[in-house]
N, C-alpha and C positions, 0 to 999 in steps of 0.2 A: 537761040541761046539766051537771049536777053528777055524773052517774053515773061517767063515766071517771075523774075525780080521786078520787072516793070510793073506788073500787075500788083505785086506785093507793095513796092514803094508807092505807087499811086493810090493804093488803098489807105495809105498813111498820110500822105501830103499831096497836094495839088501842083505838082511841077509843071511848069510850061514844057513845051517840046525842047526849047532851048536848054532849060535848066535840066531836063532829062538827059540831054546829050552831054552835058557837062558831067553829070553824075555818072553816066555809063562810061565815059572816057577815063574815069578814075578806077574802074573795075579791071581786075586781071584774072583770066581764066586759068583754073589750075586743076589738074586731074590727079587724084589720089587712089592708088591701087588699094584693093582689099588687104587689110593687115598693116598697111603703112600709117605713119602717124601724121596728124595734123600738127600736134604739139606733144612733146614729151616732158616729163617732170624735169625741172631745172631750166628749161627754155624760157625766153621771154615772149610772150604772144604779141606779135606786131600787127595783127589785123583782125577784122571781123569778116566772116565769110557767110555768103547765102548759098545754100545747098540747092543746086539745079537738079541733081539726081544722086541717089545713093544714100548712105547712112553712116553715122558716127557713133561710137560709144565713148563716153567719158568716164574714167575710173581713176581711183587712187590705189596705191599698193601700201598696205598697212600690215606690218609683221609678215611680209611675204605673201600677203592674200590680196587679191584684186577686189576692190568694192566699187561696183558701178554706182555713178552718180546721175547720169541721165543718158538718153539717147536723142539724136537729132536726125531728122529725115528731110526729104524734099520740102521746100518752101520754109524751112526753118533757118534760123541764123545759128552759127557755131563759132565759139571763141572761149578763151579762158578770160573772162571780162575783168577779173581782178588783176591778172597779170598784164593785160592789155592797157588798162587804165593807170596802174601804178608803176609800170615798167618794172616789175619784179618777177623773179623766178616762179615758173608755174609749180604747183604742188600736185598737178594731175597729169594724166595721159589722155589725149583724145585720138582715138584710133578709128580708121575707116573699117567698117564691118562688111561693107560691099564696095565695089568699084565705084567711085564717087567723083563728081564734078562740082566744083565750087566757084563762085564768083567773089573774089577776094577784094576787100576794101582796105588797103594798108592805112596805118595810123596816120602818117603824114598826109595822105590824100583826104582823109576824113577831116583833118583839121583845115585843109585848104577848102573843102566843101563848106565847113561851118562858116568860113569867112565870106562865103558868097551870099549868105543871107539867112533870114529866120526859118525859111522852109527846110533847108538842110539841117539846121539845128533842130527843128522840130522832129524830123525824120530820126536823127540820132537819139534824141530823148525818147521817142517812142519805142525804138529798138530796145534801147537800155531799159526801159520799163518793163518791156515784155520778158526780157532775160530776168530782171529782178523777180517778177511775178512767178516765173517758173521755179526758181530757186526757193522763194517764199512757200509756195504751195507744196512743194516737196518737203520741206522742213516741217510744215504744219501736219502733213500726213504721217510723218514718222512720229510725231509728238502725240497725235490725236487718235490714230487708228492702228488696229492690230494688223498683223500680216495679211489675214484673210480679207479684211476690209480694204487694205491697200491693193490687194490683188483684184478684187471686184472692181474698184475704181479704175485701175489701170485697164482692166478688160473692157469696161464700158467707154473709156476715154480713147484707147488706142487698140482696138481688136486686131488691127493690121500687124501690130508689134509681134503677136505670137506666131505669125507666119514668116517673119523676116528675121528674128533674133533668137539665138540659141537659148534654150531654157536656163542654162547655167547663168547667162547674164541677166535674165529676168529675175531669177531668184536673188542674185546679188543686189539688184535694184531694190527689190522688196525688203532686203535685210534678212534673208532666210536662206537655207540650203536648198539645193535642187530636190532633195528628198522631200522636204517639207512642202515645197511647191507642188510636187507630184500628189502627196496626199490631199492638199487643199483642192486641187483640180478633180481628183478622184471623189472626194466628198461632195463637191458641188455637183458633179455629174450624176451621182446617186440622188441628191436632194431634188434635182430636176425631174426625176421620174414621177 
């Protein structure tokens, strides 16, 4: 159950076996059924979680319309980091799109880990940096690329996404309608011939 996160953590920091045992002792295993929420709008996010298996979709509701902001899969971290850090109400929903198992690191446990030394703080910083980079890259894509370019990039980076996620969610992530996504896919299929 802890093999995946141990591999992930040890790729970031060189914990001794004792430090790993302390870290592992802070984790809580949680199962979230498909369509259940990790967090809902208005909640305060109290943890950061590592996805052992399954998948999440994060989205906002604007004028009654769901707008997907990201997906998280195995070996990813999931949280509403702004809500987590600032202890403020979340503006988004994070929902399981498959039966999912996470290893939860609650805020208070994370703070205790930070007190154990610089390795734990380095781990926290590197996870925060990776979450920041994900958000920053997504923003850049929306500013710099048109929908077809965003689709091509997503296809090259996450081809598995198209097998696991409904097209309507992918279209929402790209900022287009499902019909526009279908047209882009058809046009690209014709261009490949």
